Structure formats: C-alpha cells, structure tokens
C-alpha positions, 0 to 999 in steps of 0.5 A: 641128850636124852638117854634110856639105858635097858639092863639085863643078865639074860644074854638071850633077851639082850640079843632079842632086844638088840635085834629089835632096836636095831630093826627100829633104826633107834640110835643106841650103844650096846655094853657088856660086862661080867654077865651084865648087858645093857643097851643105852638108847639115844634121842628118845624123849620121855614119851617116846622112850615109854611108848617103846618100853611098852611096845617092847614089853608086849613083843617079847610077852614080859612084865615090868620088873617089881621091887624085891619086897614086893616079889615075896609070895609071888609067882616068879615062873614068868619073866620080868622085863629087865631094869630100864631107866631114863636119864 
C-alpha cells in the first residue's frame, strides 16, 4: 500500500491541511507528537500524491521546502510547504 506523509510544526497549517484532506475524502491518519504534526495519506499512487501536493501548495499559497544550505541569503518571510514524503 502506498502512503504519503505530510509533516509540519505549525498547528494552524496542520489544521488547515487536515480539513482540506478530509473534504477531499482521502483516507488518512493524523498524528501529533511534541509540537510535530503529521498526516499520513493512504491509497494514492505517486502521480495522485504529486497532484494533490501541487494543488495544496497552490491552495494554501505555499512554496515547497528547500534544503537548509539553499536557504542561506534567501528571503525567509514567505511560508514554506511542510515536509512531505511518499513511501
């Protein structure tokens, strides 16, 4: 079974993503641990997961997270997309 996990440290963003996923009627399991929030999605293949992440990025006006090395000297005032991984 394919899974995709979305992680964030922002409670507000977690709640917004949680509601978005719930409204899309996608199977998921939420988890919260020590100010770290995660939502694991089930039943999406790689293409469906990529499409969903692209739509969510646009919907919430976010950008994909970049590595720490690439952030040096970069404007950090805009929000970044939480870490997402497909397994």
